[in-house]
N, C-alpha and C positions, 0 to 999 in steps of 0.2 A: 776431869777425871774420866778414865775409861769405864765402860760398862763392865760388868762382872757376870760370869756364867758358872752356874752349878749344873753339872752333867752327872747323871746317875744312870748306870747300866746295871741291869738286874737279871736274875734268874728266880722266878717265883717258885715257892714250894708247890708240889703237885696238887694239893688239896685246896689251894688258894682260888678264890673266885676273882680273877684278875679285874674283871669289870667293876667290882665293888672297890678295888683299890684305886683304880683310875677315877672313878667318880669321886672318891674322897679327895684325891689330888686336885681335881678340877674344882671342888668346893673350897679346898684350902686356898688355892691361888686366887679365887674369886674373892675371898674374904681378906686378903692381905694386899693392900694397895702397893706396897713396895716391890711386888713382883711385877716387872715390866712386861714380860712375856713368858709364855709357857707352851712348850710343844713336846709331843711324845710320839713314839712309833713302836711298832712290833716288827722285828726282823722277819723278812720273808725270802730273803735272797742269799745270805751267806751260807757257806758250807759249814756243817757242824764243827769240823775240826778247827775252823777259823773263829767262830763265835764262842766256842767253849762252853756251850750251855746257856750263855746269856740270850735273853729273848726280848727285852724291852729296854728302851732308852727314853729318859726324861730330861729335858733341859729347861731350866729357868734362867731368865736374864734380869739383872738388877741394874739400876742406874749407876751403882758404884759398889765398891767393896764394902763400905760402911753400910749400905743398904742390905747387902747379903748377911753381914754380921748381925744386923738387927732382926733379920728373918730367922736366923738360926735360934735366936732366943725368944722369938714371938711365941706367946702361949698356945695359939692354934697350931703352929708347926711342932711345938714340943708334944702336944697331945696327939697330933697325927703320926708323929715319928714312931711312937710305941707300936701303933697298928701296922705301919709300913715295915718296921724292923721284924716284927713277928711273921710277916708274910714272905719274906725273901730267904732264898737258900744261898745265893752268892750275890755280891755287889762289888761295883767299882765306882768311886766317886772322884770326880775331878772338878776342882774349883779354880778358876783362872780369870785374869783380866782379858777382856776381848781385844784381839789384834785384828782389826778389819782390813782385808785386802781388796775384796770385791763385795760391795754391799748390795742388797736387793734393790731393784729399780722401783 
């Protein structure tokens, strides 16, 4: 079965301390074993008209879609989602099976 990716692109509200949200995400993925990998980054290169105000991207990889589904209903995820949702102004979510063309060496 293919790995499954959960990609989140956000623009945080002005008053949000982004470092606190990132720390919360790092704690969450550390507590939930079915998260296979977690990476994030802040945009520093794109022109404003192209990024449309979005500033951060978060990507979690799971071993399967079933693992992702289990994560969605995990109590720690449910609890953190309320905090995360309150902090964002805009969001785009993409959830998809991984199609690997060139994998890391």
